[in-house]
ZANU-223400 format. One record per residue (C-alpha): x, y, z. Coordinates in steps of 0.05 Angstrom, whole numbers, plus 5000, padded with zeros to 4 digits. Layout:
N
+------+------+------+
:   c1 :   c2 :   c3 :
+------+------+------+
:    X :    Y :    Z :
...
+------+------+------+
***
This chain:
639
+------+------+------+
:   c1 :   c2 :   c3 :
+------+------+------+
: 5003 : 5317 : 5040 :
: 5059 : 5345 : 4997 :
: 5101 : 5295 : 4965 :
: 5128 : 5281 : 4892 :
: 5110 : 5246 : 4826 :
: 5139 : 5212 : 4765 :
: 5110 : 5210 : 4690 :
: 5107 : 5168 : 4630 :
: 5115 : 5195 : 4559 :
: 5101 : 5135 : 4513 :
: 5033 : 5113 : 4499 :
: 5017 : 5039 : 4516 :
: 4994 : 5025 : 4445 :
: 5035 : 5041 : 4383 :
: 5000 : 5044 : 4313 :
: 5042 : 5004 : 4263 :
: 5029 : 5058 : 4213 :
: 5066 : 5118 : 4235 :
: 5018 : 5164 : 4195 :
: 4961 : 5145 : 4240 :
: 4995 : 5158 : 4304 :
: 4951 : 5220 : 4322 :
: 4952 : 5251 : 4393 :
: 4893 : 5206 : 4410 :
: 4898 : 5138 : 4375 :
: 4833 : 5107 : 4356 :
: 4851 : 5044 : 4391 :
: 4895 : 5021 : 4449 :
: 4914 : 4952 : 4480 :
: 4923 : 4947 : 4555 :
: 4957 : 4890 : 4588 :
: 4990 : 4870 : 4655 :
: 5057 : 4896 : 4643 :
: 5092 : 4852 : 4696 :
: 5060 : 4794 : 4660 :
: 5015 : 4734 : 4673 :
: 5029 : 4672 : 4711 :
: 5034 : 4609 : 4669 :
: 4974 : 4573 : 4698 :
: 4932 : 4636 : 4713 :
: 4876 : 4665 : 4671 :
: 4902 : 4716 : 4621 :
: 4863 : 4777 : 4600 :
: 4881 : 4841 : 4562 :
: 4837 : 4897 : 4538 :
: 4825 : 4930 : 4471 :
: 4796 : 5006 : 4478 :
: 4767 : 5032 : 4413 :
: 4734 : 5096 : 4390 :
: 4685 : 5058 : 4346 :
: 4652 : 4990 : 4352 :
: 4701 : 4936 : 4325 :
: 4676 : 4867 : 4343 :
: 4709 : 4835 : 4282 :
: 4779 : 4855 : 4302 :
: 4830 : 4797 : 4312 :
: 4883 : 4797 : 4365 :
: 4948 : 4754 : 4360 :
: 4993 : 4738 : 4416 :
: 5064 : 4739 : 4387 :
: 5127 : 4714 : 4418 :
: 5198 : 4743 : 4420 :
: 5214 : 4705 : 4353 :
: 5152 : 4734 : 4319 :
: 5114 : 4667 : 4321 :
: 5041 : 4672 : 4335 :
: 5026 : 4635 : 4402 :
: 4950 : 4647 : 4396 :
: 4899 : 4685 : 4352 :
: 4826 : 4698 : 4360 :
: 4770 : 4749 : 4351 :
: 4765 : 4798 : 4405 :
: 4718 : 4781 : 4459 :
: 4658 : 4812 : 4490 :
: 4646 : 4886 : 4489 :
: 4653 : 4905 : 4562 :
: 4619 : 4972 : 4552 :
: 4641 : 5045 : 4545 :
: 4699 : 5075 : 4582 :
: 4692 : 5147 : 4562 :
: 4665 : 5192 : 4506 :
: 4730 : 5179 : 4466 :
: 4734 : 5103 : 4480 :
: 4664 : 5080 : 4474 :
: 4684 : 5006 : 4472 :
: 4728 : 4958 : 4510 :
: 4737 : 4890 : 4488 :
: 4763 : 4832 : 4530 :
: 4817 : 4791 : 4498 :
: 4828 : 4726 : 4534 :
: 4888 : 4680 : 4518 :
: 4887 : 4627 : 4574 :
: 4912 : 4575 : 4524 :
: 4979 : 4608 : 4523 :
: 5013 : 4570 : 4580 :
: 5087 : 4567 : 4556 :
: 5138 : 4616 : 4587 :
: 5168 : 4670 : 4549 :
: 5163 : 4744 : 4525 :
: 5102 : 4764 : 4483 :
: 5063 : 4823 : 4460 :
: 4993 : 4828 : 4430 :
: 4977 : 4858 : 4361 :
: 4905 : 4879 : 4342 :
: 4883 : 4883 : 4272 :
: 4819 : 4901 : 4237 :
: 4843 : 4907 : 4166 :
: 4857 : 4983 : 4167 :
: 4902 : 4988 : 4226 :
: 4945 : 4949 : 4274 :
: 4959 : 4967 : 4346 :
: 5005 : 4929 : 4393 :
: 5014 : 4924 : 4469 :
: 5076 : 4931 : 4510 :
: 5120 : 4868 : 4518 :
: 5098 : 4825 : 4575 :
: 5124 : 4758 : 4606 :
: 5088 : 4693 : 4618 :
: 5125 : 4657 : 4670 :
: 5124 : 4616 : 4736 :
: 5100 : 4662 : 4792 :
: 5166 : 4657 : 4830 :
: 5204 : 4686 : 4770 :
: 5149 : 4735 : 4749 :
: 5141 : 4770 : 4812 :
: 5214 : 4765 : 4843 :
: 5234 : 4833 : 4819 :
: 5169 : 4864 : 4842 :
: 5177 : 4841 : 4913 :
: 5249 : 4864 : 4914 :
: 5226 : 4932 : 4887 :
: 5177 : 4938 : 4943 :
: 5232 : 4927 : 4993 :
: 5274 : 4977 : 4961 :
: 5219 : 5029 : 4967 :
: 5219 : 5022 : 5042 :
: 5296 : 5023 : 5048 :
: 5296 : 5088 : 5010 :
: 5243 : 5117 : 5056 :
: 5286 : 5104 : 5119 :
: 5298 : 5164 : 5165 :
: 5353 : 5173 : 5216 :
: 5426 : 5148 : 5222 :
: 5410 : 5081 : 5197 :
: 5396 : 5097 : 5126 :
: 5416 : 5052 : 5068 :
: 5461 : 5084 : 5016 :
: 5431 : 5078 : 4943 :
: 5430 : 5116 : 4881 :
: 5376 : 5162 : 4913 :
: 5403 : 5165 : 4984 :
: 5474 : 5187 : 5002 :
: 5464 : 5221 : 5071 :
: 5423 : 5208 : 5134 :
: 5366 : 5255 : 5149 :
: 5334 : 5283 : 5213 :
: 5391 : 5267 : 5263 :
: 5362 : 5319 : 5308 :
: 5303 : 5271 : 5322 :
: 5348 : 5229 : 5365 :
: 5335 : 5283 : 5418 :
: 5266 : 5308 : 5402 :
: 5224 : 5351 : 5449 :
: 5152 : 5330 : 5462 :
: 5089 : 5372 : 5459 :
: 5019 : 5372 : 5472 :
: 4971 : 5363 : 5411 :
: 4959 : 5434 : 5385 :
: 4896 : 5459 : 5356 :
: 4892 : 5468 : 5283 :
: 4846 : 5509 : 5240 :
: 4797 : 5484 : 5183 :
: 4858 : 5480 : 5132 :
: 4903 : 5439 : 5180 :
: 4947 : 5498 : 5199 :
: 4971 : 5498 : 5269 :
: 4940 : 5556 : 5315 :
: 4993 : 5594 : 5354 :
: 5054 : 5561 : 5381 :
: 5067 : 5491 : 5412 :
: 5063 : 5474 : 5488 :
: 5126 : 5437 : 5507 :
: 5123 : 5378 : 5556 :
: 5195 : 5386 : 5574 :
: 5212 : 5316 : 5560 :
: 5254 : 5292 : 5502 :
: 5251 : 5224 : 5464 :
: 5289 : 5187 : 5415 :
: 5246 : 5196 : 5352 :
: 5301 : 5178 : 5302 :
: 5291 : 5122 : 5253 :
: 5226 : 5101 : 5223 :
: 5203 : 5114 : 5154 :
: 5180 : 5181 : 5119 :
: 5105 : 5174 : 5112 :
: 5102 : 5194 : 5036 :
: 5132 : 5243 : 4992 :
: 5140 : 5287 : 5055 :
: 5181 : 5276 : 5115 :
: 5132 : 5269 : 5168 :
: 5128 : 5203 : 5212 :
: 5062 : 5176 : 5240 :
: 5050 : 5118 : 5289 :
: 4983 : 5112 : 5251 :
: 5016 : 5089 : 5183 :
: 5079 : 5056 : 5210 :
: 5037 : 5011 : 5255 :
: 4998 : 4984 : 5197 :
: 5062 : 4976 : 5154 :
: 5103 : 4940 : 5208 :
: 5043 : 4892 : 5223 :
: 5037 : 4875 : 5148 :
: 5115 : 4863 : 5140 :
: 5117 : 4820 : 5199 :
: 5061 : 4779 : 5174 :
: 5099 : 4774 : 5109 :
: 5162 : 4749 : 5139 :
: 5124 : 4696 : 5185 :
: 5074 : 4669 : 5129 :
: 5117 : 4676 : 5066 :
: 5186 : 4660 : 5092 :
: 5213 : 4636 : 5021 :
: 5181 : 4696 : 4987 :
: 5191 : 4753 : 5034 :
: 5231 : 4723 : 5093 :
: 5298 : 4691 : 5107 :
: 5287 : 4642 : 5049 :
: 5291 : 4699 : 4999 :
: 5356 : 4725 : 4973 :
: 5328 : 4788 : 4944 :
: 5262 : 4806 : 4983 :
: 5279 : 4789 : 5057 :
: 5236 : 4837 : 5099 :
: 5260 : 4814 : 5164 :
: 5309 : 4874 : 5177 :
: 5259 : 4924 : 5150 :
: 5205 : 4899 : 5195 :
: 5253 : 4904 : 5253 :
: 5272 : 4976 : 5234 :
: 5202 : 4997 : 5235 :
: 5187 : 4962 : 5300 :
: 5247 : 4996 : 5334 :
: 5214 : 5063 : 5319 :
: 5146 : 5039 : 5344 :
: 5181 : 5018 : 5411 :
: 5208 : 5087 : 5417 :
: 5140 : 5119 : 5406 :
: 5112 : 5073 : 5464 :
: 5141 : 5083 : 5534 :
: 5118 : 5021 : 5569 :
: 5146 : 5040 : 5638 :
: 5100 : 5105 : 5641 :
: 5047 : 5079 : 5591 :
: 5059 : 5140 : 5545 :
: 5044 : 5138 : 5471 :
: 5072 : 5188 : 5419 :
: 5032 : 5198 : 5354 :
: 5075 : 5239 : 5304 :
: 5140 : 5270 : 5290 :
: 5138 : 5337 : 5252 :
: 5087 : 5388 : 5229 :
: 5055 : 5382 : 5162 :
: 5019 : 5453 : 5154 :
: 5051 : 5514 : 5185 :
: 5022 : 5583 : 5195 :
: 5046 : 5653 : 5189 :
: 5098 : 5645 : 5241 :
: 5117 : 5569 : 5232 :
: 5143 : 5535 : 5173 :
: 5116 : 5467 : 5164 :
: 5143 : 5406 : 5126 :
: 5095 : 5418 : 5065 :
: 5118 : 5488 : 5059 :
: 5185 : 5473 : 5034 :
: 5218 : 5424 : 4980 :
: 5288 : 5397 : 4997 :
: 5327 : 5336 : 5013 :
: 5320 : 5305 : 5084 :
: 5391 : 5316 : 5106 :
: 5379 : 5393 : 5096 :
: 5330 : 5398 : 5152 :
: 5376 : 5392 : 5216 :
: 5408 : 5461 : 5196 :
: 5350 : 5487 : 5156 :
: 5343 : 5562 : 5158 :
: 5403 : 5571 : 5204 :
: 5374 : 5607 : 5262 :
: 5310 : 5634 : 5232 :
: 5255 : 5624 : 5283 :
: 5204 : 5608 : 5233 :
: 5242 : 5546 : 5214 :
: 5253 : 5520 : 5284 :
: 5205 : 5463 : 5278 :
: 5240 : 5442 : 5214 :
: 5308 : 5438 : 5248 :
: 5280 : 5410 : 5313 :
: 5218 : 5370 : 5297 :
: 5166 : 5366 : 5352 :
: 5137 : 5296 : 5378 :
: 5064 : 5299 : 5395 :
: 5040 : 5260 : 5455 :
: 4975 : 5220 : 5445 :
: 4953 : 5236 : 5519 :
: 4979 : 5237 : 5591 :
: 5014 : 5177 : 5619 :
: 4970 : 5120 : 5630 :
: 4911 : 5148 : 5592 :
: 4865 : 5107 : 5547 :
: 4891 : 5097 : 5476 :
: 4852 : 5107 : 5411 :
: 4833 : 5035 : 5395 :
: 4854 : 5036 : 5323 :
: 4925 : 5049 : 5342 :
: 4919 : 5008 : 5405 :
: 4897 : 4945 : 5363 :
: 4949 : 4955 : 5310 :
: 5009 : 4966 : 5358 :
: 4983 : 4903 : 5398 :
: 4989 : 4862 : 5335 :
: 5058 : 4890 : 5317 :
: 5084 : 4873 : 5386 :
: 5054 : 4805 : 5387 :
: 5080 : 4790 : 5319 :
: 5147 : 4811 : 5344 :
: 5145 : 4761 : 5398 :
: 5121 : 4706 : 5350 :
: 5181 : 4723 : 5302 :
: 5233 : 4727 : 5357 :
: 5214 : 4683 : 5417 :
: 5267 : 4631 : 5400 :
: 5323 : 4671 : 5370 :
: 5317 : 4732 : 5416 :
: 5276 : 4711 : 5475 :
: 5291 : 4775 : 5516 :
: 5272 : 4822 : 5460 :
: 5210 : 4779 : 5446 :
: 5189 : 4781 : 5523 :
: 5193 : 4858 : 5520 :
: 5150 : 4858 : 5458 :
: 5098 : 4814 : 5490 :
: 5092 : 4856 : 5549 :
: 5083 : 4917 : 5506 :
: 5030 : 4884 : 5466 :
: 4990 : 4863 : 5529 :
: 4999 : 4933 : 5561 :
: 4979 : 4975 : 5502 :
: 4919 : 4931 : 5485 :
: 4893 : 4937 : 5558 :
: 4891 : 5012 : 5547 :
: 4847 : 5009 : 5485 :
: 4791 : 5065 : 5489 :
: 4729 : 5020 : 5471 :
: 4681 : 5078 : 5470 :
: 4718 : 5126 : 5428 :
: 4697 : 5189 : 5396 :
: 4739 : 5216 : 5338 :
: 4797 : 5169 : 5331 :
: 4867 : 5195 : 5336 :
: 4907 : 5188 : 5270 :
: 4948 : 5247 : 5250 :
: 4951 : 5320 : 5265 :
: 4907 : 5347 : 5231 :
: 4862 : 5289 : 5231 :
: 4842 : 5301 : 5155 :
: 4909 : 5272 : 5135 :
: 4885 : 5203 : 5155 :
: 4809 : 5207 : 5167 :
: 4800 : 5135 : 5196 :
: 4735 : 5118 : 5227 :
: 4736 : 5043 : 5238 :
: 4772 : 5013 : 5296 :
: 4739 : 4945 : 5316 :
: 4777 : 4910 : 5261 :
: 4844 : 4935 : 5295 :
: 4828 : 4906 : 5361 :
: 4806 : 4842 : 5329 :
: 4875 : 4838 : 5293 :
: 4912 : 4855 : 5357 :
: 4875 : 4803 : 5401 :
: 4884 : 4749 : 5350 :
: 4959 : 4760 : 5346 :
: 4964 : 4759 : 5424 :
: 4927 : 4695 : 5423 :
: 4979 : 4665 : 5371 :
: 5036 : 4693 : 5416 :
: 5011 : 4664 : 5479 :
: 4992 : 4597 : 5450 :
: 5061 : 4589 : 5418 :
: 5094 : 4556 : 5477 :
: 5114 : 4574 : 5549 :
: 5096 : 4644 : 5570 :
: 5154 : 4686 : 5591 :
: 5147 : 4706 : 5669 :
: 5116 : 4772 : 5687 :
: 5063 : 4778 : 5632 :
: 4996 : 4809 : 5654 :
: 4956 : 4752 : 5624 :
: 4977 : 4683 : 5606 :
: 4915 : 4648 : 5582 :
: 4913 : 4652 : 5507 :
: 4838 : 4636 : 5506 :
: 4824 : 4706 : 5537 :
: 4852 : 4739 : 5475 :
: 4817 : 4688 : 5428 :
: 4749 : 4707 : 5461 :
: 4770 : 4783 : 5455 :
: 4786 : 4773 : 5379 :
: 4717 : 4738 : 5369 :
: 4682 : 4793 : 5409 :
: 4712 : 4850 : 5367 :
: 4699 : 4811 : 5300 :
: 4627 : 4805 : 5317 :
: 4624 : 4877 : 5334 :
: 4652 : 4896 : 5269 :
: 4607 : 4846 : 5230 :
: 4544 : 4875 : 5265 :
: 4573 : 4945 : 5264 :
: 4562 : 5007 : 5222 :
: 4621 : 4995 : 5171 :
: 4616 : 4923 : 5159 :
: 4643 : 4903 : 5090 :
: 4644 : 4976 : 5072 :
: 4719 : 4973 : 5051 :
: 4774 : 4927 : 5031 :
: 4841 : 4912 : 5063 :
: 4878 : 4975 : 5069 :
: 4901 : 5024 : 5127 :
: 4830 : 5040 : 5141 :
: 4805 : 4971 : 5147 :
: 4845 : 4909 : 5165 :
: 4791 : 4856 : 5169 :
: 4815 : 4829 : 5104 :
: 4876 : 4804 : 5145 :
: 4843 : 4799 : 5214 :
: 4788 : 4754 : 5194 :
: 4836 : 4706 : 5160 :
: 4882 : 4705 : 5220 :
: 4824 : 4694 : 5270 :
: 4794 : 4641 : 5227 :
: 4859 : 4602 : 5229 :
: 4867 : 4618 : 5305 :
: 4799 : 4588 : 5319 :
: 4817 : 4526 : 5277 :
: 4883 : 4518 : 5315 :
: 4846 : 4525 : 5383 :
: 4804 : 4466 : 5364 :
: 4741 : 4501 : 5348 :
: 4720 : 4518 : 5417 :
: 4649 : 4534 : 5430 :
: 4620 : 4596 : 5462 :
: 4658 : 4648 : 5420 :
: 4616 : 4707 : 5393 :
: 4637 : 4692 : 5320 :
: 4643 : 4628 : 5280 :
: 4691 : 4610 : 5224 :
: 4632 : 4608 : 5181 :
: 4610 : 4679 : 5198 :
: 4683 : 4705 : 5189 :
: 4684 : 4668 : 5119 :
: 4620 : 4697 : 5100 :
: 4642 : 4770 : 5118 :
: 4703 : 4763 : 5074 :
: 4660 : 4733 : 5021 :
: 4611 : 4793 : 5029 :
: 4670 : 4842 : 5017 :
: 4694 : 4805 : 4956 :
: 4622 : 4795 : 4927 :
: 4619 : 4871 : 4932 :
: 4681 : 4876 : 4893 :
: 4659 : 4827 : 4839 :
: 4596 : 4870 : 4832 :
: 4636 : 4932 : 4823 :
: 4680 : 4893 : 4770 :
: 4621 : 4873 : 4730 :
: 4604 : 4948 : 4723 :
: 4674 : 4968 : 4702 :
: 4698 : 4956 : 4631 :
: 4766 : 4937 : 4657 :
: 4737 : 4892 : 4712 :
: 4767 : 4930 : 4771 :
: 4739 : 4916 : 4839 :
: 4741 : 4983 : 4866 :
: 4716 : 5052 : 4838 :
: 4769 : 5087 : 4796 :
: 4748 : 5157 : 4821 :
: 4764 : 5144 : 4895 :
: 4830 : 5156 : 4936 :
: 4877 : 5097 : 4944 :
: 4856 : 5057 : 4882 :
: 4925 : 5023 : 4880 :
: 4925 : 5005 : 4952 :
: 4851 : 4977 : 4948 :
: 4869 : 4937 : 4890 :
: 4927 : 4903 : 4921 :
: 4884 : 4891 : 4984 :
: 4831 : 4856 : 4941 :
: 4882 : 4808 : 4914 :
: 4906 : 4789 : 4982 :
: 4835 : 4777 : 5008 :
: 4815 : 4736 : 4944 :
: 4877 : 4691 : 4955 :
: 4860 : 4685 : 5030 :
: 4788 : 4666 : 5016 :
: 4810 : 4613 : 4967 :
: 4862 : 4587 : 5016 :
: 4809 : 4577 : 5071 :
: 4757 : 4546 : 5027 :
: 4809 : 4506 : 4986 :
: 4777 : 4531 : 4923 :
: 4792 : 4575 : 4864 :
: 4729 : 4615 : 4872 :
: 4763 : 4681 : 4863 :
: 4825 : 4661 : 4825 :
: 4802 : 4694 : 4761 :
: 4786 : 4760 : 4792 :
: 4850 : 4755 : 4836 :
: 4894 : 4756 : 4774 :
: 4851 : 4808 : 4737 :
: 4853 : 4857 : 4798 :
: 4926 : 4851 : 4802 :
: 4932 : 4863 : 4726 :
: 4890 : 4926 : 4736 :
: 4941 : 4959 : 4779 :
: 4998 : 4932 : 4734 :
: 4974 : 4965 : 4668 :
: 4913 : 4933 : 4650 :
: 4872 : 4997 : 4660 :
: 4848 : 5053 : 4616 :
: 4913 : 5093 : 4622 :
: 4961 : 5037 : 4607 :
: 5005 : 5050 : 4662 :
: 5030 : 5008 : 4721 :
: 5015 : 5043 : 4786 :
: 5075 : 5015 : 4821 :
: 5143 : 5047 : 4800 :
: 5190 : 5000 : 4766 :
: 5141 : 4946 : 4755 :
: 5125 : 4944 : 4681 :
: 5146 : 4983 : 4622 :
: 5104 : 5046 : 4637 :
: 5102 : 5071 : 4707 :
: 5098 : 5138 : 4744 :
: 5160 : 5183 : 4728 :
: 5137 : 5247 : 4762 :
: 5112 : 5229 : 4831 :
: 5101 : 5280 : 4884 :
: 5160 : 5254 : 4923 :
: 5217 : 5302 : 4940 :
: 5276 : 5250 : 4937 :
: 5250 : 5222 : 4869 :
: 5238 : 5293 : 4841 :
: 5306 : 5321 : 4864 :
: 5349 : 5259 : 4855 :
: 5311 : 5211 : 4810 :
: 5310 : 5209 : 4734 :
: 5243 : 5236 : 4721 :
: 5241 : 5196 : 4655 :
: 5236 : 5124 : 4676 :
: 5311 : 5111 : 4670 :
: 5353 : 5094 : 4733 :
: 5348 : 5115 : 4786 :
: 5273 : 5111 : 4805 :
: 5239 : 5099 : 4870 :
: 5226 : 5027 : 4851 :
: 5167 : 4994 : 4886 :
: 5131 : 5055 : 4906 :
: 5054 : 5046 : 4898 :
: 5024 : 5112 : 4881 :
: 4952 : 5138 : 4899 :
: 4928 : 5120 : 4828 :
: 4866 : 5147 : 4790 :
: 4821 : 5190 : 4829 :
: 4763 : 5240 : 4816 :
: 4812 : 5298 : 4810 :
: 4885 : 5315 : 4796 :
: 4912 : 5365 : 4848 :
: 4954 : 5423 : 4829 :
: 5002 : 5468 : 4871 :
: 5076 : 5485 : 4863 :
: 5123 : 5487 : 4921 :
: 5190 : 5531 : 4910 :
: 5247 : 5480 : 4893 :
: 5203 : 5431 : 4855 :
: 5234 : 5405 : 4791 :
: 5182 : 5410 : 4736 :
: 5156 : 5343 : 4716 :
: 5135 : 5328 : 4664 :
: 5186 : 5373 : 4630 :
: 5143 : 5386 : 4573 :
: 5083 : 5402 : 4617 :
: 5042 : 5357 : 4571 :
: 4992 : 5311 : 4604 :
: 4998 : 5246 : 4561 :
: 4947 : 5213 : 4601 :
: 4891 : 5265 : 4597 :
: 4863 : 5230 : 4531 :
: 4847 : 5170 : 4571 :
: 4807 : 5201 : 4629 :
: 4735 : 5186 : 4636 :
: 4681 : 5237 : 4659 :
: 4694 : 5216 : 4731 :
: 4761 : 5183 : 4738 :
: 4827 : 5218 : 4720 :
: 4900 : 5202 : 4728 :
: 4959 : 5249 : 4721 :
: 5031 : 5233 : 4725 :
: 5053 : 5303 : 4751 :
: 5095 : 5327 : 4810 :
: 5038 : 5372 : 4831 :
: 4985 : 5318 : 4830 :
: 4989 : 5286 : 4902 :
: 4920 : 5263 : 4892 :
: 4940 : 5214 : 4837 :
: 5015 : 5209 : 4837 :
: 5039 : 5211 : 4912 :
: 5067 : 5142 : 4938 :
: 5060 : 5127 : 5011 :
: 5078 : 5074 : 5063 :
: 5008 : 5048 : 5071 :
: 4992 : 5050 : 4995 :
: 5051 : 5002 : 4984 :
: 5042 : 4957 : 5048 :
: 4996 : 4904 : 5015 :
: 5032 : 4897 : 4946 :
: 5089 : 4848 : 4974 :
: 5038 : 4802 : 5003 :
: 4994 : 4807 : 4939 :
: 5055 : 4782 : 4898 :
: 5073 : 4732 : 4951 :
: 5006 : 4700 : 4947 :
: 5012 : 4690 : 4872 :
: 5075 : 4649 : 4886 :
: 5046 : 4613 : 4945 :
: 4984 : 4591 : 4907 :
: 5024 : 4568 : 4847 :
: 4993 : 4498 : 4832 :
: 5060 : 4473 : 4797 :
: 5097 : 4482 : 4863 :
: 5088 : 4424 : 4910 :
+------+------+------+
***
């Protein structure tokens, strides 16, 4: 999809001797740029062009005092033909708070890292959690936008009275064939969040984000809920839920999938064909008929009223609405009852023998294939809702155990199915959360017999996914648990952090605590490119995202304003190219400063054209607040 990206101009390693500052320095130091929790394991990396096992590193504080010194550790292997050696540098003994940097010396040259902090997790990740919230606030569509340095006007007010249409046919490139077939019914499709750097809105992705946010608010009230003064996601979760409620008409049992067209055709302009601010769309092109679906965006119906619903979306929506009930049943009982009824009704319509799942139009935007995990999640949250207390009158089912048995059934179907442990927690596979929730639900219910899955099996399946990540880590010089040359590296990294924390919580161990902190560090700068993959988190981060607002209003050089909190795609197997009229060139110099750090298979480019590495999205960012919150929640220094 078309969006926008931001770039970083300074290398992460600065040779002390300026004469040695060649375009590709012979050594680089990579650190977690947000920092390290005081009690956590701490690892940085030295990348070198030649073997340097006798190099010494020093951890230096803000006063210039050496807090720790040691020879570099084990050679982790080659990263690329340029950087044949990556050495681990562990400094776990540094357990005092403060600002530090690392200096590596081998007698002929010194290199240093960016400054990082060592601190208690609550202080260390406070800004990152607030940044993630600000990303969603800046992605708000409709009249209830939040003014900021990036936003000064609402967008897509015409969505308040949007016409609905049948799902159209598309060609192999995703372009719509012919014109649209109107259903003659309008809906209020205003609100919600833009999906990414474009202005489309999808039930597919928003349903995932809302469920993650509601879980954040429920499970981490002091980090991401009412107990936080800077990162309370309650209002944002409610904002997304309102849009989902508008996309689901419970009285007619009708679901709507999408607002807007991505790729147009010769007679229709699509969202990805133009580059502009969102407030331009309501009058875009005047009366030009080619721009009619920019001005008046179509809403696509999933199927006829009462028809079966693609199970991936049915499961996630059931989870969203059931979580709404859990959060609001005391403070807003009428709203909560509506949510619970929605949850049961949409779950009941799940198509449990689907063909190709419904996601986006075209399907290739989000080619999801797994769905049993979504039904497991939805049924588990329905169990939690119905077991919370007296059930409001008029609910289709009132027996919580029905949904616990359903959740166990779908968990078993996933574990014995074709995609078991093939992915980590992200949009395409939510077992990293669903298994955790179901484990707790079974325990809460008193461990009833006769379920199709046991707590041990759920735990074993979580472990299976994490063990695969550890195997991957052992093959990667930087210890990352997911391949760098695959889509959504940032999102998968954050998902792994969440899953590792969940496993350790359920087992009351620190089995994956070391991996957890290293995987988080990987997406925050401890990688070959020396860049954090989340805007505003760290000293080097994307400046040139493929994101229209960031590109047209943002700074494009790391200074304020930036789209803080946005998680980008991250390294991939390729860097996309393509210019849309109106794009502001970024980087301004046209120089790819990260090219020297690419490997033969994995590349990262901070360029407005490179949606494959530098586009942020709702789903990519959804796991990062939870990943940060787990670091705070698991802090052993906090009672």
